[in-house]
Backbone as CSV, one residue per row, in Angstrom:
resi,resn,N_x,N_y,N_z,CA_x,CA_y,CA_z,C_x,C_y,C_z
1,MET,10.911,99.157,-7.937,10.010,99.419,-6.737,10.518,98.902,-5.705
2,SER,10.149,98.960,-4.946,11.036,98.595,-3.392,10.241,98.783,-2.273
3,GLY,10.317,97.932,-1.435,9.362,98.138,-0.130,8.169,97.253,-0.671
4,ARG,7.334,97.403,0.843,6.219,96.190,0.584,5.478,97.060,-0.455
5,TYR,4.156,96.038,-0.895,3.388,95.950,-1.616,2.106,96.834,-1.256
6,THR,1.234,97.337,-1.515,-0.307,97.741,-1.275,-0.995,96.654,-1.499
7,LYS,-2.111,96.817,-1.034,-3.264,95.578,-1.043,-3.747,95.800,-2.738
8,GLU,-3.671,96.846,-2.818,-4.415,97.457,-4.422,-3.188,96.751,-5.651
9,GLN,-1.892,97.182,-5.172,-0.743,96.823,-5.882,-1.026,94.979,-6.463
10,VAL,-0.693,94.604,-5.305,-1.265,92.943,-5.202,-2.392,92.560,-6.210
11,ILE,-3.372,92.807,-5.915,-4.577,92.734,-6.499,-4.106,92.941,-8.045
12,GLN,-3.876,93.641,-8.456,-3.896,94.604,-9.902,-2.409,93.353,-10.561
13,LEU,-1.434,92.632,-9.527,-0.275,92.074,-9.939,-0.919,90.653,-10.186
14,CYS,-2.000,90.118,-9.283,-2.723,88.999,-9.803,-3.374,88.764,-10.701
15,ARG,-4.179,90.271,-11.033,-4.727,90.362,-12.677,-4.223,90.415,-13.439
16,ASN,-3.071,90.899,-13.100,-1.774,90.929,-14.584,-1.252,88.807,-14.469
17,LEU,-1.172,88.511,-13.569,-0.002,87.336,-13.724,-1.423,86.261,-14.152
18,LEU,-2.570,86.341,-13.959,-3.597,85.482,-14.225,-3.697,85.642,-15.989
19,SER,-3.941,86.806,-16.100,-4.072,87.072,-17.518,-2.685,86.646,-18.707
20,ALA,-1.631,86.963,-18.288,-0.481,85.930,-18.451,-0.301,84.590,-18.610
21,SER,-1.069,84.021,-17.192,-1.164,82.411,-17.629,-1.641,82.182,-18.449
22,ASP,-3.083,82.826,-18.860,-4.096,82.767,-19.543,-3.705,82.496,-21.358
23,GLU,-2.563,83.296,-21.666,-2.060,83.488,-22.974,-0.873,82.661,-22.636
24,TYR,-0.470,82.070,-21.962,1.051,80.990,-21.816,-0.120,79.544,-22.275
25,GLN,-1.453,79.796,-21.581,-1.908,78.313,-21.898,-2.297,77.912,-23.360
26,SER,-3.046,79.231,-23.485,-3.352,78.952,-25.119,-2.221,78.778,-26.043
27,LYS,-1.067,79.218,-25.641,-0.010,78.712,-26.408,0.242,77.384,-26.268
28,VAL,-0.087,76.852,-25.038,0.577,74.971,-24.807,-0.712,74.250,-25.259
29,ASP,-1.802,74.887,-25.411,-2.858,74.160,-26.024,-3.320,74.241,-27.324
30,GLN,-2.763,75.304,-28.237,-2.156,74.976,-29.417,-0.812,73.589,-29.714
31,PHE,0.262,73.591,-29.254,1.038,72.795,-29.031,0.761,71.861,-28.855
32,GLY,0.038,71.589,-27.679,-1.093,69.960,-27.394,-1.351,69.343,-28.822
33,ARG,-1.839,70.079,-29.734,-2.595,69.539,-30.910,-1.765,69.180,-31.870
34,VAL,-0.436,69.651,-31.861,0.273,69.280,-32.761,1.311,68.434,-32.208
35,LYS,1.816,67.525,-31.089,2.469,66.747,-30.616,3.072,65.341,-31.293
36,VAL,2.174,65.410,-32.493,2.824,64.272,-33.404,3.695,64.805,-34.099
37,GLY,3.627,66.459,-34.431,5.229,66.609,-35.155,6.288,66.293,-34.098
38,LEU,6.324,66.716,-33.058,7.397,65.909,-32.024,8.199,64.851,-32.663
39,LEU,7.618,63.529,-33.031,8.231,62.025,-33.506,9.580,62.378,-33.682
40,PRO,9.508,63.109,-35.241,10.939,63.015,-35.711,12.171,63.532,-34.876
41,TRP,11.623,64.634,-34.351,12.323,65.357,-33.079,13.176,64.040,-31.903
42,VAL,11.711,63.056,-31.673,12.043,62.658,-30.516,13.134,61.269,-31.098
43,GLN,12.701,60.786,-32.192,13.434,59.607,-32.830,15.135,60.163,-32.861
44,GLN,15.477,61.680,-33.471,16.789,62.289,-33.549,17.089,62.490,-32.378
45,ALA,16.746,63.231,-31.570,17.276,63.663,-30.089,17.318,62.720,-28.868
46,GLY,16.396,61.468,-29.081,16.424,60.489,-28.059,14.894,61.212,-27.233
47,SER,15.134,61.785,-26.275,13.897,62.423,-25.752,14.130,63.160,-25.423
48,TRP,13.093,64.176,-24.639,13.418,65.685,-23.872,14.021,65.254,-22.398
49,GLY,14.151,64.092,-22.343,14.841,63.646,-20.929,15.649,64.398,-20.607
50,TRP,16.621,64.814,-21.565,17.958,64.994,-20.958,18.274,66.665,-20.995
51,VAL,16.560,67.258,-21.228,16.246,68.573,-20.904,16.463,68.911,-19.431
52,TYR,15.684,67.704,-18.615,15.927,68.026,-17.343,16.687,68.072,-16.335
53,ASN,18.060,68.090,-17.394,19.687,68.268,-16.692,19.563,69.493,-16.172
54,ARG,18.843,70.687,-16.927,18.919,72.072,-16.793,17.970,72.630,-15.402
55,PRO,18.469,73.391,-14.551,17.573,73.627,-13.846,16.293,74.443,-14.056
56,TRP,15.420,74.910,-13.647,13.952,74.900,-13.864,14.305,76.590,-14.399
57,GLN,14.492,77.143,-13.873,14.655,78.909,-14.082,15.962,78.806,-15.003
58,GLN,16.655,78.158,-15.300,17.465,77.948,-16.599,16.585,77.463,-17.378
59,LEU,15.818,76.149,-17.930,15.220,76.327,-18.767,14.094,77.433,-19.286
60,LEU,13.316,77.630,-18.574,12.556,79.284,-18.774,13.200,80.230,-19.365
61,THR,14.386,80.305,-18.755,15.057,81.707,-19.644,15.565,80.866,-21.244
62,GLU,15.989,79.732,-21.697,16.367,79.320,-22.693,15.257,79.074,-23.539
63,MET,13.938,78.996,-23.085,12.761,79.176,-23.856,12.103,80.376,-24.120
64,CYS,12.445,81.291,-23.001,11.881,82.724,-23.751,12.618,83.214,-24.881
65,ASP,14.077,82.741,-24.909,15.354,83.520,-25.769,15.389,82.881,-26.915
66,LEU,14.523,81.349,-27.215,14.100,81.026,-28.234,12.821,81.576,-28.769
67,MET,12.019,82.274,-28.087,10.612,82.590,-28.455,10.554,84.294,-28.367
68,GLY,11.931,84.713,-28.252,12.075,86.303,-28.479,11.699,86.683,-26.932
69,LEU,11.136,86.480,-25.912,10.829,87.018,-24.573,11.852,87.345,-23.934
70,GLU,11.249,87.850,-22.680,12.367,88.193,-21.717,12.105,87.066,-20.188
71,ALA,12.643,86.175,-20.226,12.282,85.450,-19.003,12.140,86.643,-17.689
72,GLN,12.601,87.465,-17.728,12.657,88.278,-16.256,11.389,88.750,-16.122
73,SER,10.964,88.894,-17.266,9.572,89.936,-17.046,8.278,88.987,-17.172
74,LEU,8.622,87.584,-16.636,7.825,86.465,-16.255,7.539,86.259,-14.669
75,LEU,9.276,86.153,-14.935,9.543,85.430,-12.964,10.670,87.074,-12.851
76,PRO,9.916,88.502,-12.267,10.953,89.415,-11.836,11.313,89.623,-10.506
77,ALA,12.030,90.132,-10.149,12.639,90.737,-8.921,11.897,91.704,-8.394
78,SER,11.130,91.531,-7.081,10.233,92.594,-7.003,10.508,94.047,-7.063
79,SER,11.346,94.029,-7.320,12.170,95.897,-7.801,12.310,95.833,-9.142
80,GLU,11.530,95.245,-10.047,11.334,95.193,-11.321,9.875,94.817,-11.566
81,LEU,9.003,94.815,-11.152,7.657,94.681,-10.656,7.127,95.826,-11.830
82,ASP,7.592,96.880,-11.828,6.970,98.033,-12.442,7.231,98.176,-13.850
83,HIS,7.980,97.056,-14.571,8.397,96.385,-15.527,7.390,95.513,-16.771
84,GLY,6.635,96.038,-15.929,5.560,95.125,-16.946,4.084,94.561,-16.153
85,LEU,4.352,93.344,-14.835,3.715,92.971,-13.832,2.606,94.148,-13.507
86,LEU,2.716,94.903,-13.057,1.900,95.859,-12.594,0.946,96.963,-13.592
87,ASP,1.946,96.753,-14.865,0.752,97.757,-15.714,0.427,97.092,-17.206
88,GLY,0.419,95.595,-16.913,-0.317,94.729,-17.729,0.613,94.240,-18.759
89,ARG,1.643,94.665,-19.089,2.278,94.641,-20.300,2.913,93.169,-21.004
90,VAL,2.713,92.166,-19.752,3.526,91.168,-19.891,2.594,90.231,-21.038
91,THR,1.275,90.494,-20.902,0.650,89.818,-22.136,1.235,89.931,-23.541
92,ASP,1.787,91.377,-23.591,1.721,91.553,-25.267,3.336,90.791,-25.663
93,ARG,3.866,90.102,-24.798,4.807,89.721,-24.934,4.690,88.253,-25.882
94,PHE,3.677,87.904,-25.909,3.310,86.600,-26.151,2.657,86.870,-27.442
95,ASP,2.412,87.875,-27.876,2.368,88.038,-29.415,3.332,87.791,-30.464
96,GLU,2.895,87.406,-31.747,3.975,87.451,-32.870,5.293,86.768,-32.500
97,ILE,5.233,85.604,-31.491,6.477,84.989,-31.626,6.833,84.259,-32.553
98,GLU,7.965,84.417,-32.563,8.643,84.474,-33.939,9.946,83.075,-33.653
99,VAL,10.182,81.767,-33.681,11.277,81.065,-33.285,12.657,80.819,-34.291
100,PRO,13.488,81.111,-34.365,14.548,80.916,-35.301,14.072,79.630,-36.038
101,GLU,14.464,79.913,-37.121,14.878,78.857,-37.996,15.566,78.024,-37.658
102,GLY,15.218,76.396,-37.647,16.056,75.342,-37.499,15.847,74.997,-35.724
103,HIS,15.165,76.183,-34.957,14.941,75.699,-33.687,13.850,75.154,-33.405
104,GLU,12.704,75.037,-34.010,11.662,74.352,-33.750,11.327,73.603,-33.030
105,GLY,12.057,72.630,-33.349,11.824,71.417,-32.504,12.431,71.223,-31.614
106,PHE,13.695,71.827,-31.246,14.306,72.152,-29.745,13.610,72.768,-29.131
107,LEU,12.312,73.678,-29.236,11.541,74.400,-28.508,10.861,73.601,-28.075
108,MET,9.767,72.475,-29.100,8.736,71.768,-28.741,9.440,70.771,-27.348
109,LEU,10.709,70.025,-27.480,11.097,69.323,-26.691,11.320,70.191,-25.134
110,MET,11.950,71.472,-25.359,11.791,72.147,-23.862,10.401,72.528,-23.418
111,ILE,9.510,72.579,-24.745,8.000,73.028,-23.967,7.357,71.510,-23.188
112,MET,7.943,70.464,-23.871,7.417,68.966,-23.343,8.258,68.907,-21.869
113,ALA,9.770,69.492,-21.773,10.326,69.260,-20.153,9.536,70.278,-19.303
114,TRP,9.103,71.568,-19.689,8.503,72.556,-18.960,7.327,72.183,-18.413
115,GLN,6.622,71.493,-19.247,5.162,71.021,-18.402,5.248,69.759,-17.769
116,GLY,6.666,68.755,-18.000,6.845,68.043,-16.490,7.258,68.652,-15.487
117,GLN,7.869,69.513,-15.508,8.337,70.717,-14.208,7.042,71.182,-13.644
118,LEU,5.860,71.689,-14.221,4.737,71.959,-13.737,3.763,71.212,-13.207
119,ARG,3.820,70.025,-13.887,3.413,68.473,-13.377,3.988,68.272,-11.778
120,ALA,5.256,68.313,-11.870,6.287,68.224,-10.895,5.771,69.469,-9.512
121,PHE,5.880,70.254,-9.632,5.506,71.508,-8.925,3.678,70.538,-8.073
122,ASP,2.954,70.614,-9.321,1.364,70.304,-8.863,1.494,69.343,-7.479
123,LEU,2.478,68.282,-7.979,2.307,66.670,-7.259,3.576,66.796,-6.396
124,TYR,4.014,67.629,-5.948,5.072,67.163,-5.157,5.620,68.691,-4.633
125,ASN,5.633,69.735,-5.256,5.708,70.805,-4.689,7.314,71.121,-4.923
126,ARG,8.136,70.559,-5.854,9.565,70.607,-6.107,9.457,70.243,-7.625
127,SER,10.401,70.733,-8.315,10.448,70.609,-9.746,11.257,69.284,-10.144
128,ILE,11.388,69.342,-11.185,12.082,67.820,-11.300,13.788,67.977,-11.280
129,ASP,14.374,69.190,-11.556,15.477,68.939,-11.240,15.763,69.201,-9.778
130,GLN,15.154,69.706,-9.082,15.146,69.452,-7.620,15.120,68.178,-7.073
131,LEU,14.073,67.199,-8.106,14.045,65.808,-7.416,15.339,65.307,-7.884
132,LEU,15.841,65.230,-9.083,17.310,64.979,-9.499,18.074,64.756,-8.523
133,ALA,18.287,66.538,-8.127,19.348,66.810,-7.273,19.595,65.864,-5.984
134,GLU,18.232,65.468,-5.161,18.240,64.643,-4.193,18.589,63.546,-4.660
135,VAL,18.300,62.619,-5.767,18.413,61.940,-6.270,20.271,61.729,-6.382
136,ARG,20.914,62.434,-6.572,22.175,62.655,-6.697,22.803,62.563,-5.175
137,ALA,21.916,63.083,-4.084,22.154,63.049,-2.644,22.135,61.671,-2.328
138,GLY,21.421,60.637,-3.164,21.556,59.637,-2.830,19.801,58.751,-2.226
139,ASP,18.823,59.926,-2.523,17.529,59.415,-2.418,16.781,58.860,-3.599
140,ASP,16.575,57.508,-3.952,16.100,56.864,-5.087,14.684,57.262,-5.090
141,GLU,14.025,57.215,-3.782,12.612,57.525,-3.599,12.495,59.103,-4.604
142,ALA,13.147,59.470,-4.843,13.325,61.351,-5.655,13.055,60.600,-7.072
143,LEU,13.988,59.560,-7.498,13.538,59.540,-8.181,12.484,58.552,-9.059
144,PHE,11.689,57.857,-8.347,10.568,57.458,-8.559,9.704,58.605,-8.820
145,LYS,9.852,59.576,-8.026,8.663,60.379,-8.124,8.701,61.375,-9.460
146,ALA,10.168,61.450,-9.417,10.462,61.812,-11.248,9.745,61.224,-12.126
147,VAL,9.880,59.514,-11.958,9.468,58.874,-12.919,7.931,58.880,-12.905
148,ARG,7.328,59.163,-12.089,5.528,59.232,-11.976,5.285,60.246,-12.568
149,VAL,6.423,61.475,-12.613,5.495,62.985,-13.425,5.929,62.550,-14.786
150,ASP,7.269,61.899,-15.119,7.361,61.784,-16.453,8.540,61.028,-16.906
151,PRO,8.009,59.779,-17.380,9.152,58.933,-17.710,10.524,59.056,-18.201
152,ALA,10.182,60.316,-19.152,11.107,60.418,-19.754,12.452,61.344,-19.137
153,VAL,11.748,61.303,-17.753,13.033,62.153,-16.814,14.331,60.473,-17.041
154,LEU,13.645,59.232,-17.521,15.127,58.373,-17.324,16.287,58.692,-18.223
155,GLY,15.980,59.705,-19.493,16.889,60.521,-20.184,18.022,61.254,-19.593
156,ALA,17.696,61.633,-18.218,18.333,62.651,-17.762,19.649,61.748,-17.641
157,PHE,20.672,62.456,-17.336,22.282,62.269,-17.168,22.219,61.745,-15.479
158,THR,21.342,62.143,-14.518,21.365,61.882,-13.470,20.756,60.552,-13.007
159,ALA,19.698,60.043,-13.836,18.659,59.078,-13.684,19.625,57.723,-14.480
160,GLN,20.254,57.929,-15.672,20.723,57.180,-16.440,22.383,56.712,-15.574
161,SER,23.122,57.782,-14.498,23.863,57.508,-13.821,23.803,56.329,-12.631
162,ARG,22.486,56.643,-12.127,21.729,55.823,-11.117,21.394,54.529,-11.720
163,LEU,20.596,54.256,-12.767,20.356,53.008,-13.167,21.905,52.306,-13.366
164,ALA,22.876,53.184,-14.228,23.909,52.255,-14.481,24.747,51.643,-13.138
165,GLN,24.876,52.324,-12.000,25.103,52.018,-10.597,24.182,50.956,-10.236
166,ALA,22.992,50.486,-10.424,22.144,49.924,-9.950,22.221,48.500,-10.812
167,ALA,22.587,48.856,-12.067,22.813,47.505,-13.019,24.465,47.172,-12.737
168,LEU,25.517,48.041,-12.097,26.714,47.238,-11.980,26.854,46.377,-10.761
169,VAL,25.891,46.643,-9.508,25.835,46.285,-8.601,24.738,44.884,-8.422
170,GLY,23.972,44.979,-9.181,22.834,44.300,-9.318,21.794,44.365,-8.104
171,ASP,21.164,45.607,-8.219,20.341,46.260,-7.265,18.976,45.924,-7.609
172,GLN,18.629,44.591,-7.515,17.474,43.991,-8.099,16.291,44.862,-7.187
173,ALA,16.145,45.414,-6.053,15.082,46.108,-5.060,15.303,47.352,-5.752
174,PHE,16.030,48.039,-6.102,16.080,49.036,-7.425,15.242,48.922,-8.303
175,PHE,15.448,48.026,-9.326,14.440,47.789,-10.678,13.491,47.428,-10.145
176,ASP,12.987,46.756,-9.126,11.408,46.544,-8.293,10.884,47.613,-8.043
177,SER,11.736,48.859,-7.487,10.678,50.014,-7.552,11.027,50.950,-8.340
178,LEU,11.894,50.975,-9.240,11.598,51.336,-10.769,10.422,51.018,-11.714
179,ALA,10.742,49.692,-11.890,8.857,49.184,-12.206,7.664,49.590,-11.752
180,LYS,8.248,49.406,-10.355,6.318,49.980,-9.874,6.169,51.322,-10.193
181,ALA,7.140,52.270,-10.067,7.229,53.639,-10.433,6.677,53.778,-11.866
182,LEU,7.070,53.092,-12.725,6.799,53.336,-14.052,5.365,52.396,-14.282
183,THR,4.818,51.472,-13.934,3.707,51.359,-14.133,2.520,51.163,-13.001
184,GLY,2.977,51.620,-12.225,1.868,51.756,-10.918,0.902,52.976,-11.099
185,ALA,-0.382,53.057,-10.575,-0.931,54.023,-10.146,-0.258,55.498,-10.255
186,LYS,-0.933,56.542,-11.101,0.160,57.692,-10.787,-0.522,58.738,-9.489
187,PRO,0.346,59.378,-8.583,-0.107,59.945,-7.656,-1.235,61.053,-7.869
188,ARG,-2.409,61.179,-6.909,-3.514,62.234,-7.451,-2.854,63.624,-7.191
189,ARG,-3.536,64.248,-8.425,-3.291,65.546,-8.800,-4.209,66.341,-7.819
190,PRO,-3.467,67.131,-7.635,-4.479,68.298,-6.853,-5.490,69.019,-7.262
191,LYS,-6.700,69.321,-6.601,-7.792,69.940,-7.639,-7.442,70.916,-8.541
192,ALA,-7.629,70.676,-10.087,-6.847,71.681,-10.733,-7.789,72.953,-10.631
193,ASP,-9.406,73.199,-10.102,-9.830,74.598,-10.002,-8.859,75.354,-9.309
194,TYR,-8.040,74.498,-8.359,-7.198,75.531,-7.603,-5.916,75.956,-8.221
195,ASP,-5.597,75.340,-9.113,-4.374,75.924,-9.683,-3.797,77.077,-9.740
196,PRO,-4.755,78.111,-10.072,-4.540,79.663,-10.043,-4.146,80.048,-8.517
197,ILE,-5.154,79.596,-7.744,-4.685,79.730,-6.218,-3.427,79.418,-6.234
198,ARG,-2.660,78.044,-6.176,-1.646,77.748,-5.710,-0.365,78.243,-6.786
199,ASP,-0.427,78.315,-8.095,0.265,78.987,-8.849,0.608,80.530,-8.382
200,LEU,-0.650,81.711,-7.906,-0.293,82.872,-7.956,0.265,82.927,-6.293
201,TYR,-0.306,82.282,-5.389,0.391,82.244,-3.941,2.097,81.795,-3.933
202,GLY,2.398,81.011,-4.688,3.861,80.768,-4.902,4.479,81.539,-5.334
203,THR,3.990,82.414,-6.690,4.563,83.456,-6.983,4.612,84.486,-6.079
204,LEU,3.801,85.023,-5.466,3.337,86.170,-4.618,4.278,85.798,-3.528
205,GLU,4.528,84.827,-3.073,6.084,84.601,-1.871,7.195,84.879,-2.552
206,ASP,7.279,83.806,-3.708,8.699,84.196,-4.320,9.095,85.704,-4.353
207,LEU,8.070,86.345,-5.211,8.108,87.836,-5.142,8.719,89.026,-3.497
208,GLY,8.027,88.060,-2.848,8.113,89.103,-1.469,6.983,89.720,-1.550
209,ALA,5.879,89.590,-2.434,4.839,90.498,-2.307,3.807,90.080,-1.188
210,LEU,4.035,88.754,-0.376,3.118,88.772,0.581,3.620,89.307,1.977
211,GLU,5.107,90.000,1.892,5.032,90.734,3.367,4.218,91.737,3.125
212,GLY,3.595,92.474,4.586,2.825,93.162,5.214,1.286,92.702,5.156
213,LEU,0.983,91.468,4.274,-0.324,91.062,4.407,-0.662,90.344,4.993
214,THR,-1.945,90.417,5.782,-2.289,89.271,7.140,-3.040,88.107,5.916
215,GLN,-3.403,87.117,6.649,-3.961,85.934,5.777,-5.298,86.716,5.565
216,ASP,-5.946,86.957,6.716,-7.166,87.594,6.100,-7.512,88.490,4.825
217,GLU,-6.612,89.264,5.022,-6.310,90.183,3.809,-6.400,89.694,2.575
218,LEU,-5.364,88.567,2.538,-4.711,87.814,1.367,-5.960,86.795,0.874
219,CYS,-6.759,86.217,1.977,-8.057,85.722,1.878,-9.086,86.627,0.862
220,GLU,-9.136,87.832,1.122,-10.283,88.808,0.452,-9.657,88.979,-0.664
221,ILE,-8.476,89.195,-1.037,-8.146,89.383,-2.428,-8.180,88.079,-3.229
222,PHE,-8.648,87.118,-2.895,-8.246,85.830,-3.531,-10.078,85.626,-3.743
223,ILE,-10.660,85.621,-2.915,-11.942,85.348,-2.739,-12.952,86.729,-3.280
224,ASP,-12.748,87.863,-2.812,-13.378,89.155,-3.060,-13.483,89.942,-4.153
225,HIS,-12.018,89.550,-4.493,-11.826,90.671,-5.706,-10.984,89.933,-6.721
226,LEU,-10.755,88.754,-6.871,-10.445,87.703,-8.013,-11.887,86.534,-8.193
227,GLY,-11.983,86.198,-6.877,-13.316,85.216,-7.145,-12.478,83.965,-7.797
228,LEU,-11.754,83.616,-6.987,-10.678,82.391,-7.137,-11.276,81.303,-6.290
229,TYR,-12.006,81.762,-5.230,-12.272,80.646,-4.205,-13.784,80.902,-4.099
230,PRO,-14.544,79.639,-3.618,-16.021,79.752,-3.377,-16.185,80.595,-1.928
231,HIS,-17.293,81.493,-1.839,-17.116,82.318,-0.806,-18.710,81.741,-0.034
232,ASP,-19.164,80.535,-0.525,-20.467,79.845,0.012,-20.637,78.872,1.015
233,SER,-19.557,78.396,1.484,-18.963,77.558,2.541,-19.291,78.258,4.176
234,ASP,-19.224,77.604,4.855,-19.434,77.862,6.325,-18.163,78.725,6.833
235,ASP,-17.050,78.582,6.302,-16.123,79.476,6.206,-14.999,79.140,5.759
236,PRO,-15.380,80.112,4.335,-14.361,79.947,3.237,-12.842,80.562,3.689
237,TYR,-12.801,81.460,4.535,-11.270,81.989,5.012,-10.498,80.570,5.431
238,ALA,-11.084,79.882,6.498,-10.560,78.540,7.023,-10.031,77.891,5.614
239,GLY,-10.876,77.569,4.767,-10.657,76.564,3.777,-9.415,77.058,2.903
240,LEU,-9.367,78.178,2.496,-8.746,78.945,1.765,-6.947,79.014,2.203
241,LYS,-7.216,79.430,4.236,-5.768,79.396,4.669,-5.367,77.875,4.584
242,LYS,-6.364,76.503,4.408,-5.436,75.455,4.227,-4.991,75.340,3.323
243,LEU,-5.298,75.819,2.147,-5.094,75.903,0.702,-3.574,76.474,0.598
244,PHE,-3.320,77.458,1.226,-2.153,78.367,1.527,-1.262,77.345,2.226
245,ARG,-1.663,76.655,3.126,-0.588,75.918,3.830,-0.054,74.862,3.294
246,GLN,-0.784,74.717,2.473,-0.565,73.234,1.575,0.461,73.657,0.457
247,VAL,0.413,74.756,-0.002,1.446,75.114,-1.423,2.408,74.997,-1.308
248,ARG,3.724,74.952,-0.022,4.866,74.948,0.264,5.357,73.406,1.293
249,SER,4.132,73.196,1.478,4.154,71.930,2.113,5.063,70.454,0.739
250,PRO,6.227,70.070,1.410,7.225,69.000,0.297,6.111,67.849,0.162
């Protein structure tokens, strides 16, 4: 499929993405109830922090490979939307997931890192691997942000390298800031009720599905067709447009 999407196609795409998200979350919830089973793997592997060395797209692909899924069907190019997202076949791929024997623990470590990536997007609109790239470019604050998301990121090569450099030159100011990031208050998370809106808007933007739609049409889709934003305020369109602007603000 190529060209711009019709409003009806975007509505169907959103509904299928929401359905797929619900299925994924159910798997994550099941996983969350057995986290104690991760302890032996953490003791053996050290932590999932080293998994953050992978770009988030690569992490998603490797996770899907282990689960027998196709990552491209979850984050497709616009020309491939008709391979699952528009006709609702994405959720079928979560059924009867089988992980190769001996890889279950590694998959759990990857899921832990993936949850960290999602939290980083929620808090900073950037993935942890993007924050680590900023660290390599000399931005220590990016490391402190990553630590606030998940202290296990200190197991990543980039973080270890920066720690070693600071230890070598006796950079006490760096370690004071790191201690504050580890023990201080966590940044306020955006309102969870609007997670579906943020996720959908970001995905639609990445897929190029927003082209040809006005902001008012998009508000109509999210409010009237999907019911994701309350319509009983004085100006719901203005409130939703403000939320849209926040999605890609760093």
